[in-house]
N, C-alpha and C positions, 0 to 999 in steps of 0.2 A: 504494500500500500504506500503510495507516495506521501511525502510530508504534507502537513496541513497547509503550508504556506508556499505559494509559488515564489521563485526568485525575483521575477520582474513582472510588471504589468505590461500588456501590449501597448505599443505606441499608436497614437491615432493620426499622426501627421502623414498620411498617405493619400494619394489621389483617390484611391478607392473609397475612402471614408469621406471624401468631399461630396459624394452622392448622398444627399439627405432624402429621407423618405417620410418625414413628418408632414402633415398637412399644414398649410399656411395658418398660423395662429389667428384666432379671432381678435386677440389682444396681444400687444407687444410690450416688451420691457420699456421701450421708449414710445410714448404716445405720439400719434400722428397729428401733430399740430399743423393744420393747413395754413401754409403761408399765403396762398392765393385763393380765397373763398370763391371768387367768380369763376376761376378755372375749374374748381371742384364741381361746379354746377353746370358745366358745359354739357349740352345735350348730346354732342357727338363723341363723348369720351365715356367709357364705362367707369363706374365708381368702384371702390374697393369691395363693397358688398357683392357686386356682380362678379368680380374677379374670384372672390372666395366661393361663390356658388359654382362657377365654372371649374374651379379646382376640385370641388367636392364631386362633380360629375365626370371628372377626368378630361375635360376639354382644355388641354394645356396650350394649344395654339391660341385660344382666346385669352388664357391667363397671361401668356408671354406678351401678346400684343397689348393687352390692357395694362399690364404693369409697365411696359415700355412707355406708353402714353402718359401714365400717371407720374412716372419718374421724371420724364422730360418736362412735362407741363406744370406739375405742382411743385416739384423740388422737395417733397417731403421725405424725411429719412426712412420712414417705413416703406414707401414705394421703392426707394432706391435700394434698400436692403433686400426686399423681396425680389426685385428684378435681378439684382446681382446673384441671388441664390438660384433663381430659375436658370440663369445663364450658366452657372456652375454645374447644375444638375443636367443640363441639356433638355429641359422640358419644353415641348412645343417647337423645337428647333435644335440646331447643333450646339454643342458646348462652345462657350467662348470665355475662357478663363481671363484673358487679358481685359476684355470689356467688363467682365464681372468685377475685377479688381477696381476699375475706374469708378463704377457705381458704388461699390462698398466704401471706397475712400470718401466719396461725397457724403455718404451716410455717417461715416465715422467723424467727419468734420462737424457734423451736427450732433455729436455725442450719442450716437445710437450704439448701445452696448452689444446687441446681437450682431450687428454689422462688424464691430471690432473683433468679436470672437470668431466669426466666420472668416474674416480677412486674415486673422492670425493663423487659422487652420490652413488657408491657401499658402501662406508664406512658410509654413512648416512642411508642406508637401515635398516629396522627393520627385525629381525627374520631370518637372514642368518646363517645357521649352520656352514658354512666353513669360514666366514669372520666376525670377531667381529665388532660391530659398534664403530667407532672412530671419533666423531665429531671434536675433536681438530686437528687431522691430516687432516681431510677433510677441515677444515677452512684454514689451511696452504696451501693446494693444491689450493683451490679456490682463496685465496689471490694472489697467483702467477699468475693464469690464468686471474683473474679479472683485475689486473694491466696491463696485456698485451692486454686487450680489449675484452675478451671473454664475450659477453652479458649473456650467460647462467650461467657462473661462477659468474658474477656480481649479478644476481638475487638470486642464491643459497646462496652466501655469505650474501646478504642483509637479507635473511630469517634467517640465523644463528645469525646475529647481532640483529635482532628484537627479537628473542626468547632467546638469551643468551645461545645458544646451541654450546658448544665447544669453545666459546669466551665470553668475557664480553658483556653484553647487551649494545648497542650503537645505539639508534634510529636515531641520526643524520647521523652517518656513513652508516647505512642501507638506509636511504633516498638518500644519495649521490650515493650509488651504484645502487639503483633503477633508479635514474635519468640518470646515465651514460648509463645504458642498455636501458632506454626508448628513449634516444636520438639516439640509434642505431636501433630503430624500434621494440624492444622487447615488445610484446603486454602485457604480464603479468606485466612487469615493468611499462609500461604506465598506466595501471590500478592502480597499487600500488601508483604511484606518484600522480595520480588524487585523490585517496582516502586520501593520506597524506595532500595534499593541501586543500581538501574540509573539512577534519576533523581537520586540524591544528595539526596533530600528532607530527611532528618534525619541522614544519615551521609555520610561522605566516599564519593564514588561508588566502587563496587566491582563491576565488571562480572562478575568471576568468582563472587562470592557471589550476585549477582543472578541469574545464569544457573543457579547451583546450586538456588536456591529456586524459580525458574521451572520447572526440570525436575522438582523434587519435586512441585509442584502439578500439573503436566501429567501426570506418571506416575500421580498419584492420581485423575485424572479431572476436574480443573478445566478447563472448556472454554475459557475465555478464556486461561488460561495455555498451553493447547495451541496456540491460534491465534497468540499472540504469540511462542511458541517457534518455531513454523513461520516467522514473519517474521524471527526472528533468523537461522535457517539460510538463509533466502531471501536476506538481504542481507549475511550474514557479519558480524553484529553480535556481537562478543565470541566468536564461534566461527568455524571455517572454513566458508565457504559450502558448502552441500550441497543441491542441488536435490532429491535423493532424500529426505533427511531432512525438508526443508521440505514436500515433498509428503506424506510419511507423517503429519506432524503436522497439516497442513491436512485430510487425510482423517479423522483421528481426531476433530478438532473438527467437521468436516462431518457425520460419522456420528452425533455427539452432538446434532446439530440446530442448530448455530450458523450462522445465515444468511450472515453475511459470509464465513465459511470455505467454505460451499457455493458462494457466488458466486466466490470466488477460485479454488477448485478447478475449477469448471465453466469459468471463463474460460481457465484454463491449457489445458484440453482443446480449447477452442474456437480458441485462438490457436496451439496447438502450442508453448507456452512450456515448455521443458525436458521435454517429453513429446510423443509423437506425437499429432497431432490425432485426436480421437475424438468423433464426433457423438453417440453414445449416452451417453457419460459427460458430455459438455458439456451435453446436454439434461437428463440426470438431475439434475445438481447445480444448474444454473441455474434449472430449473423449481422445484426444491425451495426455493431461496432466494426466488425470485419469489413463489411461493405463500405464503411466510412473510411477504411484504410488503416485501422488499428492492428498492428502486427501481433500484439499480445493476444487479441481476441482470435485472430487466425490460428495462432499456436494452440490456444486453449481448445478451440473447436477440434483441431487435429487430435489432440490428446483424448478428447471425449470420444471421438469416433474410433480411435485405436483401442481405448479401454473397453468400450462396449458395455459399460455397466448402467449408465443413465441414457446416453445416446445410443443408437444402434451401432453395432460394430461394423465398420465400413472402411477398409484399408484404402480404397480408391478415393473416397471423399477426404480421408485424413491426409493422404498424399497431396491432393490438390491444395488443401489449406496450408500445408507445410511449405509447399512450393511458393505460394503467394507470400507467406510470411518471410521465407528466405529471400525472395526477391525484394522484400521491403527492408532487407539488411538486418534481420533479427538473428544474431549469431546462434542461439540455441536452436532456432528453427533450421538453420543450415545443417547443424549436426544431426538433428532428428531426420531431416530429409536424406542426408547421406546414409544414415542407418537403414532407412527403408530401401534405398537403392541398393545398398550392400546385400540386404536380405531378400530383395525382390518382393517386397510387400507393397501392394498398390501400384506398382510399376515394374518394369522388367529389371531383373538383376543385372548390374553392370559394375564390376569391381573397379575398373579404371575411373568411371564417372564418380563412384562413391569416394575414391581417394581424392579426386579433384574437389569434391564438395566438402570433405573433411578438411582439406587444406585451406579452402576458402573460409570455413568456420574458424579454423585455428588462427588465420591471419586477422580475423575480425575479433579475436580475443576469447573464444570459447574454450575453456580448459578441457572440457569433456572431449572435444574434437582432437586435441593434442594427445590426450590419454589413449583414445581409440587408435590413432595412428601409431602410437608407441606399441600398443598391443599387436597391431597388424605387422609392424616391423619385427617384433619378437617371434611372431608365428611364420615369418617368411613371406607374408603376403605382399611385401614391397620389393622383394628380390627381383632384379631385372627391370624394375620400374623407376626406382629412385636410388641415387647413390647413397651409401650408408651414412655419410656425414649429414645428409639432410634429415635423417631420421633420429639423430642423436637427441635433439631437444624433446622430441615426442616420447622417445623411450625414457628419458629422464622424468618427464611428467608422469608417465604411467608408473614408473618405479616409485616416485614419490607418493602416488596414490595406493601403493601396496602391491603392485603387479610384479610378482617374482620373476616370471619369464622375461619381462622387459629389463629387469635388473641384470639377469643372467646374460641377455643379449648385449647390454652395455659392457659387461665385464669381458665378454668374448671379443668385442670390437676393440676394447682397450688393450687387451693382450695382443691383438693383431696389429697394434700400432696406430690406431685411429686417434689422433690427439684430442679431438672434440670429445670422444668417449672417455678418454683418460681424464680430461678436465671435469666432465660431468660426474664420473664415478668418484673422483676425489671430493667434489662438492657434496654428493649424496652421503658419503661416509661422514663428512664433517657435520652434516645436519642430524646425525643420529643422536637421539636424546641420551644423556649420560654416557657419552662416548668414552671408550677406554683409551689409554695411551697407545695400545697396540693399533687400534683402528685409526687413531690420529696419525700414527707413523705410516700406515698404509695409505691413508688419504694424501698425506704430503708426498709420498713416493709417486702416486699417480699424478699429482699436480706438478711435481718436478719433471716427470716424463713429458707431460703436455707442454710445459714451459720450454723445455729443451728442444721440443719439436717445433717451436715457433708460435705457440698459442699466446697472443698478445694479452688477452684478458687475464689468463692464468699467470702470466709473467707479472702483471700488475698486482694481482691478489697475493702472489708469493712474496713480492717485494714488500707489500704492506704488512704481511704477517711477520716477516723478518724484522721490519722496522719497529713493530710494537711487541714482538715476542708472543704472538697469538697462535692459536691452533696447534699448540704443542711444540712450536719452534722456539729456540732460544733467540733472544734479541741479537741481531748481527747487522750492524749498519753497513758493513762492506757488501754482504750478500744482498741486503735490501737495496742499496744504491745501484748495484749491478743490474738486478732484475728490473728495477724501476727505470733505469737508464734505457734498457732495451725497449720496454713498453712505451716510454715517452718518445723515443726516437721513431716508433712505429705510429705515433699519433695519439697515444692515450694521454689525454690532457691531465687527468687526475694523478696519474703516475708521475708525470713530469713535475707537477706541483709538490707532491710528497717527496720526490727526490731532492728538490731544492730545500725543503724544510730540514731533512735529515743531513743534507750536506753541510748546513750551518753548525751541526753538532759533531762533525767529523774533523779529524786532523788532515792536513794536506797529504800525508803519507797514506792514510786510509782512502781518501778520494782517489789517489793515483792507483792504489791496488784495486779499488772497485772498478775504475775505468778499464784497467787492463783485463780484469775478469770479464767485463761486459764485452770487450773486443773478442776475447777467446770464445765466449758463448755465442756471439754473433757469427763468428767464423764457423763454429761447429754446426750451427743451424743451417748455414748456407751449404755446408758440405754434405748434409744429410740427403740421402736419396728419397725423394717423395714417394709415398705409398701410391701404387696404382689403384685408382678407384674401381669399384665393381662396375662392370659393363652395364649400361642402362640404355633404355630406349628413349628416343626423343632428345630434347635439349638439356635435360637435367644433368 
């Protein structure tokens, strides 16, 4: 379950959010004081009431023409603001951001707060060809509108103060503006205030106040707030744990279309978590989240079809969902897909493709994929497909997970002279809890072999162990300097830094001896005959 608080709130200054969908308000924050009464009564020009009626019936051509006439002939800030807004939205004709800015500027000059907020939104948008982004001017506009009580301006200004965009960063001022907007019922502001109290971003942490504002936002329909409030009841964070309340809020967020809530709700019905298992409900919500692109829901659906205890057992459907989740870059789905391809479940068995999928999952960071590749290497399934040195990290991962054949494979490769296996075996031995002096000696012998074979990382580790007298080695600055010198010369930055530190503790004679030893070691490494790698297919 994710944390109750998101790390950031989404920014609003994008062109997409300039498209407003609210109807023209019957009243405005700045009254329409008619500067030209005679013009208002002209018979050949529609009045604002007629424009609002046309808006209500969706006649936006009439709206656009009517607002243009009103803006040009009356000069009232309300008409100018509304006409600018229609131009931004592209109602009744093409979008014209540049012209809209001109009309909004006229309304701003007459102290129209909504016009200032909308103009600031335009100036914060990215990628407008006709209007350069100007966060400093936007902040000035928002400051004026915010102080006059416009909650949208207060929220936008809070975002700028949080990010330091156009103004100096000021978390406390940002919180104050969010709180001002929250007290006017602005849902995003209520959610932001809840987050601030619960995380202690700008105020002393106050779980009670945080939950109060989280509940306010959730009750008002803020979907993320509903989801995080569900999490609070689920875990008992600041409230008494209540599976029923958690499920109620998860359902509200799920019904509102939040994929992660749909996934959580569906998974509860799939696993029977605080509710009776229900295949229909599990399928309904998991498929909704999966169709919305949630990889976790895709993966959970696949597991449900594989298990066959709540959902019907269906390998083909499981494979399809795993494939989609893997294509969405979910590492554990890549591993599960590879296992199905390896076993021929839901798809044709294909060992080479399975290996490729496991490798993709390993590169994406899934440890289970590395462990399975290590098991396959130990079983000989990679022979002739990949060179042994490629499989060393996988075998080490499997050995760490307790796979004895993988450890035996590493030992055999180490005995055969594969330096990566020697280094890995030495590291595994040193990780043994309550290691004996005998095992320490064995580990250091393997590390010495790997270092003498030219393994740079092991040279650095060996040098650091000699420098500090760690891992059962006696402190020896000459040996440390020699190995660190070799690793540093090969580009190992940390080794070079440590070498300089211990050099300051050595006599000139010791440094000379260490340098001579490093030259001898380097010459011996160059003289070694490299091991011929196992024959492989392809480019590996």
